[in-house]
C-alpha positions as CSV (number, residue, x, y, z in Angstrom):
1,M,-44.2,-84.7,-102.6
2,L,-44.7,-87.2,-105.4
3,S,-44.9,-85.9,-108.9
4,N,-47.9,-86.4,-111.1
5,R,-45.8,-88.9,-113.1
6,Q,-45.2,-91.0,-109.9
7,L,-48.8,-90.7,-108.8
8,F,-49.9,-91.9,-112.3
9,L,-47.9,-95.0,-112.1
10,L,-48.7,-95.6,-108.4
11,H,-52.5,-95.1,-108.3
12,L,-53.9,-95.4,-111.8
13,G,-54.7,-98.8,-113.2
14,Q,-52.3,-99.3,-116.1
15,T,-53.2,-100.7,-119.6
16,S,-49.7,-101.7,-120.6
17,T,-46.0,-101.7,-119.4
18,A,-45.2,-98.8,-121.7
19,P,-47.8,-95.9,-121.4
20,M,-47.1,-92.8,-123.5
21,M,-46.5,-90.8,-120.3
22,L,-47.1,-87.4,-121.8
23,E,-48.4,-84.9,-119.2
24,I,-50.7,-82.5,-121.0
25,E,-51.7,-79.1,-119.5
26,K,-53.9,-77.8,-122.3
27,A,-55.3,-78.9,-125.6
28,E,-56.8,-76.7,-128.4
29,G,-57.6,-77.4,-132.0
30,V,-55.1,-80.0,-133.3
31,F,-52.5,-79.2,-130.6
32,L,-51.6,-80.7,-127.2
33,Y,-49.4,-78.6,-124.8
34,G,-47.2,-80.1,-122.2
35,T,-46.5,-78.8,-118.7
36,S,-43.0,-77.5,-119.8
37,G,-44.1,-75.8,-122.9
38,E,-44.0,-78.8,-125.3
39,K,-46.3,-78.6,-128.3
40,Y,-47.5,-81.7,-130.1
41,I,-49.7,-82.1,-133.2
42,D,-52.3,-84.7,-132.3
43,L,-52.5,-87.1,-135.3
44,I,-54.9,-89.6,-133.6
45,S,-57.7,-87.4,-132.1
46,G,-57.7,-89.5,-128.9
47,V,-58.4,-92.4,-131.3
48,S,-61.0,-90.8,-133.5
49,V,-62.8,-89.0,-130.7
50,S,-61.9,-85.3,-131.2
51,N,-63.3,-84.8,-134.7
52,T,-64.0,-81.2,-134.2
53,G,-60.7,-80.6,-132.5
54,H,-59.9,-80.1,-128.8
55,R,-62.0,-77.5,-127.0
56,H,-64.0,-76.3,-129.9
57,P,-65.7,-73.1,-128.7
58,R,-69.1,-74.3,-129.7
59,V,-68.7,-77.5,-127.7
60,V,-67.2,-75.7,-124.7
61,E,-70.1,-73.3,-124.7
62,A,-72.7,-76.1,-124.9
63,V,-71.0,-77.9,-121.9
64,K,-71.0,-74.7,-119.8
65,N,-74.6,-73.9,-120.6
66,Q,-75.7,-77.4,-119.7
67,V,-73.8,-77.4,-116.5
68,D,-75.6,-74.3,-115.5
69,S,-78.9,-76.1,-116.0
70,Y,-78.5,-79.6,-114.5
71,L,-76.1,-82.6,-114.4
72,H,-77.4,-86.1,-113.8
73,L,-81.0,-86.4,-112.8
74,M,-82.2,-90.0,-113.1
75,V,-81.2,-93.3,-114.7
76,Y,-81.5,-93.3,-118.5
77,G,-85.0,-93.5,-120.0
78,E,-87.2,-92.2,-117.2
79,M,-87.1,-88.4,-117.5
80,I,-87.4,-86.2,-120.5
81,Q,-84.1,-84.4,-120.7
82,N,-83.7,-81.7,-123.4
83,P,-80.1,-82.5,-124.5
84,Q,-81.0,-86.2,-125.0
85,V,-84.1,-85.7,-127.0
86,R,-82.7,-82.9,-129.2
87,Y,-79.6,-84.9,-130.0
88,A,-81.6,-88.1,-130.7
89,A,-83.8,-86.1,-133.1
90,K,-80.8,-84.6,-134.8
91,L,-79.2,-88.0,-135.3
92,A,-82.4,-89.5,-136.6
93,G,-82.7,-86.6,-139.1
94,I,-79.4,-87.5,-140.8
95,L,-79.6,-91.3,-140.6
96,P,-81.7,-93.6,-142.8
97,E,-85.4,-93.9,-141.9
98,D,-84.9,-97.4,-140.4
99,L,-82.4,-96.0,-137.9
100,S,-84.6,-93.6,-136.0
101,C,-84.6,-94.9,-132.4
102,I,-81.5,-94.0,-130.4
103,Y,-80.5,-95.7,-127.1
104,F,-77.7,-93.7,-125.4
105,V,-75.1,-95.4,-123.3
106,N,-71.6,-94.5,-122.0
107,S,-69.1,-96.0,-124.4
108,G,-68.5,-98.1,-127.6
109,S,-68.2,-101.3,-125.6
110,E,-71.5,-100.7,-123.8
111,A,-73.1,-99.9,-127.1
112,V,-71.9,-103.1,-128.6
113,E,-73.2,-105.0,-125.5
114,G,-76.6,-103.4,-126.0
115,A,-76.7,-104.1,-129.7
116,L,-75.9,-107.8,-129.2
117,K,-78.6,-108.1,-126.5
118,L,-81.1,-106.4,-128.7
119,A,-80.4,-108.7,-131.6
120,K,-80.7,-111.8,-129.5
121,R,-83.9,-110.5,-127.9
122,Y,-85.5,-109.5,-131.2
123,T,-84.7,-112.6,-133.1
124,G,-85.0,-115.1,-130.3
125,R,-81.7,-116.7,-131.5
126,S,-78.3,-116.9,-129.8
127,R,-75.7,-117.3,-132.6
128,I,-73.4,-114.3,-133.4
129,V,-71.1,-114.1,-136.4
130,Y,-68.1,-111.8,-136.4
131,F,-65.0,-111.2,-138.5
132,T,-61.3,-111.9,-138.2
133,N,-59.3,-108.9,-136.9
134,S,-62.5,-107.0,-135.9
135,Y,-62.5,-104.9,-132.8
136,H,-65.6,-104.0,-130.9
137,G,-64.3,-103.2,-127.3
138,S,-63.0,-105.0,-124.3
139,T,-65.9,-106.0,-122.2
140,H,-66.8,-109.7,-122.0
141,A,-69.4,-109.7,-124.8
142,A,-67.2,-107.4,-126.9
143,L,-64.2,-109.7,-126.5
144,S,-66.4,-112.6,-127.6
145,V,-66.7,-111.0,-131.0
146,Q,-63.2,-109.7,-131.2
147,G,-61.5,-111.2,-134.2
148,N,-58.0,-111.7,-132.7
149,E,-57.0,-114.1,-130.0
150,T,-54.3,-112.0,-128.4
151,Y,-56.5,-109.9,-126.1
152,R,-59.2,-112.5,-125.3
153,N,-57.6,-115.9,-124.5
154,E,-56.9,-115.1,-120.9
155,F,-60.5,-114.1,-120.2
156,R,-62.2,-117.3,-121.3
157,P,-64.9,-118.6,-121.1
158,L,-66.5,-116.0,-123.3
159,L,-70.0,-115.9,-124.9
160,P,-70.9,-119.3,-126.4
161,D,-72.3,-119.7,-129.9
162,T,-70.1,-117.2,-131.7
163,I,-68.6,-117.9,-135.1
164,R,-65.7,-116.1,-136.7
165,I,-65.4,-115.6,-140.5
166,D,-63.1,-113.7,-142.7
167,F,-63.7,-110.1,-143.8
168,N,-64.0,-109.8,-147.6
169,D,-64.5,-113.6,-148.0
170,F,-67.7,-113.9,-149.9
171,K,-67.9,-117.6,-149.5
172,S,-67.7,-117.4,-145.7
173,L,-71.1,-115.6,-145.7
174,D,-72.7,-118.9,-146.2
175,T,-72.1,-119.4,-142.5
176,I,-74.9,-117.1,-141.7
177,D,-78.0,-119.3,-141.4
178,E,-81.3,-119.7,-139.7
179,H,-79.6,-120.0,-136.3
180,T,-77.9,-116.6,-136.6
181,A,-79.2,-113.8,-134.4
182,C,-76.8,-111.2,-135.9
183,V,-73.6,-110.4,-137.7
184,I,-71.5,-107.6,-136.3
185,A,-69.0,-105.9,-138.6
186,E,-67.0,-102.7,-139.0
187,P,-67.8,-101.4,-142.5
188,I,-64.1,-100.4,-142.5
189,Q,-62.0,-102.4,-140.2
190,G,-60.0,-100.1,-138.0
191,E,-57.6,-102.0,-135.7
192,A,-56.9,-104.4,-138.5
193,G,-55.0,-101.5,-140.2
194,V,-57.8,-99.7,-142.0
195,I,-59.0,-102.5,-144.2
196,L,-61.8,-101.5,-146.7
197,P,-64.5,-103.8,-147.9
198,E,-64.1,-105.2,-151.4
199,K,-66.7,-104.1,-153.9
200,G,-70.0,-105.7,-153.3
201,F,-69.0,-107.4,-150.0
202,L,-71.1,-105.3,-147.6
203,E,-74.1,-105.5,-150.1
204,T,-73.8,-109.3,-150.2
205,L,-73.5,-109.4,-146.4
206,K,-76.7,-107.4,-146.0
207,K,-78.5,-109.6,-148.6
208,R,-77.5,-112.8,-146.8
209,C,-78.6,-111.4,-143.4
210,T,-82.0,-110.4,-144.8
211,E,-82.5,-113.8,-146.4
212,Q,-81.7,-115.6,-143.1
213,R,-83.7,-113.1,-141.0
214,A,-80.5,-112.3,-139.1
215,L,-79.8,-108.7,-138.0
216,L,-76.9,-106.8,-139.3
217,I,-74.9,-104.7,-136.8
218,F,-72.5,-102.1,-138.1
219,D,-69.9,-100.8,-135.6
220,E,-69.1,-97.2,-136.7
221,V,-67.4,-96.3,-133.5
222,Q,-64.2,-95.2,-135.4
223,T,-65.7,-94.4,-138.8
224,G,-68.6,-92.1,-137.8
225,F,-69.1,-88.4,-137.8
226,G,-67.2,-87.5,-141.0
227,R,-64.0,-89.5,-140.4
228,T,-64.1,-91.3,-143.8
229,G,-65.4,-88.4,-145.9
230,T,-69.1,-89.0,-145.4
231,M,-71.0,-88.4,-142.2
232,F,-71.1,-92.2,-141.7
233,A,-69.5,-95.1,-143.6
234,I,-73.0,-96.4,-144.4
235,D,-73.5,-93.3,-146.5
236,R,-70.4,-94.2,-148.5
237,F,-71.3,-97.8,-149.1
238,N,-75.2,-97.4,-149.3
239,V,-75.8,-100.4,-147.0
240,V,-78.2,-99.8,-144.1
241,P,-77.7,-102.1,-141.1
242,D,-80.5,-103.1,-138.7
243,I,-78.5,-101.8,-135.8
244,L,-75.8,-99.1,-135.9
245,V,-73.3,-98.6,-133.1
246,L,-71.7,-95.2,-132.4
247,A,-69.4,-93.8,-129.8
248,K,-66.0,-91.9,-129.7
249,A,-66.8,-88.7,-131.8
250,L,-70.5,-89.1,-130.8
251,G,-69.8,-87.2,-127.6
252,G,-67.7,-84.3,-129.0
253,G,-64.9,-85.1,-126.5
254,M,-67.2,-86.3,-123.7
255,P,-68.0,-90.0,-122.9
256,L,-71.0,-91.1,-124.9
257,G,-72.1,-94.2,-126.9
258,A,-75.3,-95.3,-128.6
259,F,-76.9,-98.2,-130.4
260,I,-79.5,-97.2,-132.9
261,S,-82.2,-99.2,-134.7
262,S,-85.9,-99.0,-135.8
263,G,-88.6,-98.3,-133.2
264,K,-90.0,-101.8,-133.9
265,I,-86.7,-103.6,-133.1
266,M,-85.8,-101.3,-130.2
267,S,-89.2,-101.9,-128.6
268,S,-88.3,-105.5,-127.9
269,L,-86.2,-104.3,-124.9
270,I,-89.3,-102.7,-123.2
271,N,-91.0,-105.9,-121.9
272,N,-90.5,-109.6,-121.2
273,P,-88.5,-108.4,-119.2
274,Q,-88.9,-104.7,-118.6
275,L,-85.6,-102.9,-118.4
276,G,-84.1,-105.3,-121.0
277,H,-81.1,-102.9,-121.1
278,I,-80.5,-100.2,-118.5
279,T,-77.8,-97.7,-117.7
280,T,-77.4,-95.1,-115.0
281,F,-75.3,-92.5,-116.8
282,G,-76.0,-93.3,-120.4
283,G,-76.9,-90.2,-122.4
284,H,-75.6,-87.9,-119.7
285,P,-77.0,-84.5,-120.4
286,V,-73.7,-82.7,-120.5
287,C,-72.3,-85.4,-122.9
288,C,-75.4,-85.1,-125.1
289,A,-75.1,-81.3,-125.2
290,A,-71.4,-81.6,-126.2
291,G,-72.2,-84.2,-128.8
292,L,-75.0,-82.2,-130.4
293,A,-72.8,-79.1,-130.6
294,S,-70.0,-81.1,-132.2
295,L,-72.4,-82.6,-134.8
296,E,-73.7,-79.2,-135.7
297,V,-70.1,-78.0,-136.2
298,I,-69.3,-81.0,-138.5
299,I,-72.4,-80.2,-140.6
300,E,-72.1,-76.4,-140.7
301,E,-68.3,-76.4,-141.3
302,K,-68.6,-79.3,-143.9
303,L,-65.8,-81.2,-142.1
304,A,-66.8,-84.5,-143.7
305,E,-66.7,-83.0,-147.2
306,S,-63.2,-81.6,-146.5
307,C,-61.7,-85.0,-145.7
308,A,-61.0,-86.1,-149.3
309,G,-58.7,-83.1,-150.0
310,K,-56.9,-83.4,-146.7
311,S,-56.4,-87.1,-147.2
312,A,-54.9,-86.5,-150.6
313,L,-52.6,-83.8,-149.1
314,F,-51.3,-86.3,-146.5
315,R,-50.6,-88.9,-149.3
316,K,-48.9,-86.3,-151.4
317,E,-46.6,-85.0,-148.7
318,L,-45.7,-88.3,-147.1
319,D,-43.2,-89.6,-149.7
320,H,-40.4,-91.5,-147.9
321,P,-38.4,-94.7,-148.6
322,L,-39.8,-96.4,-145.4
323,I,-43.4,-96.0,-146.5
324,T,-44.7,-98.9,-148.6
325,E,-48.4,-98.0,-148.6
326,I,-50.9,-95.5,-147.3
327,R,-54.4,-96.8,-147.3
328,G,-57.7,-95.8,-145.9
329,E,-60.5,-93.3,-146.5
330,G,-60.7,-89.6,-145.5
331,L,-58.8,-88.9,-142.4
332,L,-58.6,-92.6,-141.2
333,L,-55.3,-93.7,-142.7
334,A,-52.8,-96.5,-142.1
335,V,-49.2,-95.7,-143.0
336,Q,-47.5,-99.0,-143.7
337,L,-43.7,-99.1,-143.1
338,K,-41.2,-101.6,-144.3
339,N,-40.9,-103.3,-140.9
340,R,-42.6,-103.3,-137.6
341,E,-39.4,-102.1,-135.8
342,Y,-39.6,-98.8,-137.8
343,V,-43.2,-98.4,-136.5
344,Q,-42.2,-99.0,-133.0
345,Y,-39.4,-96.5,-133.2
346,A,-41.6,-93.9,-134.9
347,I,-44.4,-94.1,-132.3
348,T,-41.9,-94.1,-129.3
349,H,-40.0,-91.1,-130.6
350,A,-42.9,-89.2,-132.1
351,P,-43.2,-86.8,-129.1
352,G,-39.6,-85.8,-129.6
353,H,-40.6,-84.6,-133.1
354,G,-43.7,-82.8,-131.8
355,L,-46.2,-85.5,-132.8
356,V,-48.6,-87.9,-131.2
357,L,-49.0,-91.2,-133.1
358,D,-50.5,-94.6,-132.2
359,Y,-50.5,-98.3,-133.1
360,F,-53.1,-100.5,-134.6
361,L,-53.9,-103.4,-132.4
362,F,-53.8,-106.0,-135.1
363,C,-51.4,-104.5,-137.6
364,S,-47.9,-104.0,-136.2
365,D,-46.2,-102.7,-139.3
366,A,-48.4,-99.6,-139.7
367,F,-49.3,-96.5,-137.7
368,R,-52.5,-94.5,-137.8
369,I,-53.1,-91.0,-139.0
370,A,-56.5,-89.8,-137.7
371,P,-56.2,-86.1,-136.8
372,P,-59.1,-83.9,-135.9
373,L,-61.1,-83.1,-139.0
374,V,-60.5,-79.4,-138.4
375,I,-56.8,-79.8,-139.2
376,S,-55.8,-77.1,-141.8
377,N,-53.7,-77.7,-144.9
378,N,-50.8,-75.8,-143.4
379,E,-51.0,-77.9,-140.2
380,I,-51.0,-81.0,-142.4
381,K,-47.9,-79.9,-144.2
382,Q,-46.2,-79.0,-140.9
383,A,-47.2,-82.5,-139.5
384,C,-45.8,-84.2,-142.6
385,R,-42.5,-82.3,-142.3
386,Q,-42.2,-83.5,-138.8
387,L,-43.2,-87.1,-139.8
388,L,-40.6,-87.2,-142.5
389,S,-37.9,-86.0,-140.1
390,L,-39.0,-88.8,-137.7
391,L,-38.9,-91.4,-140.4
392,D,-35.4,-90.2,-141.4
393,D,-34.3,-90.8,-137.8
394,A,-35.9,-94.2,-137.8
395,Q,-34.1,-95.2,-141.0
396,K,-30.8,-94.1,-139.4
397,N,-31.2,-95.6,-135.9
398,V,-33.2,-98.9,-136.4
399,N,-31.0,-101.9,-137.0
400,I,-32.8,-104.3,-139.2
401,R,-31.1,-107.6,-139.5
């Protein structure tokens, strides 16, 4: 009989030649447990998904309760489903007034697709402006606004009439003109290695979009739900986009995405043609129930507010000769090492030190720290001790010529 490891390689489509290959039997809080008793501290939260930790009791209870009521009923937008409307109302209540209409989908990539379509439909224009080293997903339209050539060249032709400009380059904003339907940006660039906007850049970007009557889309798939120390990054920077894209932590561990705008803008998908965007499983009731419970936990336990202190503790404890910089906000951190080979060693050997780490797609000499927001100070100290031991091993075993 084949093992799960063999079946994984034989029957599951692979994303790379070197998958992590950890077999997890259980997860709880900030810990993952292997089938032979291994215990790992999850320092990436499934890439900023599990903000309230794995299997938070409130989320598990919400899922069980919803399963007892109903699962899928009908394609999105046709029936009034309690989890959808309650979650949408909750989100609208904590977002700026102009972001009050939520369209639920299945993932971040689909949310980006919907946002781009909405902008083109509302403005009647086709041009899309995006930023170098931005990441918005891997579907065709999302690849068309990905700011790195590595992952997109083999899939051309992509969407026409897209223009790439540089993040934090004020002069490049002149590219936004009367032909521009929208500009899509991460307020903090994630896969670039956690690059923050320079002072005034997002404000200037918003002003230019407004002047040219182009829509501004902010992709907060990674930064949302307390990750950077405020509920959303737009709260930190006080810049309100025309369309907001959410996913990852939106579902509390379940698959869920959304693009959000004003009722006026969103209504442009209703006619000419009808069904301007449609999804079968978007806003699945179980996913919405989980997401609503997770959001309530973040608010009630003040997880966003706790991020600053936890971030400072990581920075304090991670003092090592290989570390050249730790940058980021809240619990979205990039740990820069002296050389990319050290990063490769650290990520590959992290499980042996009881840790789960991950790369950035467009920053090879740093690894991410983005644990569940529920991580305690003692768990941070424990993780840092294990990280320092891992970096000691990297320093000894990596031969840098």
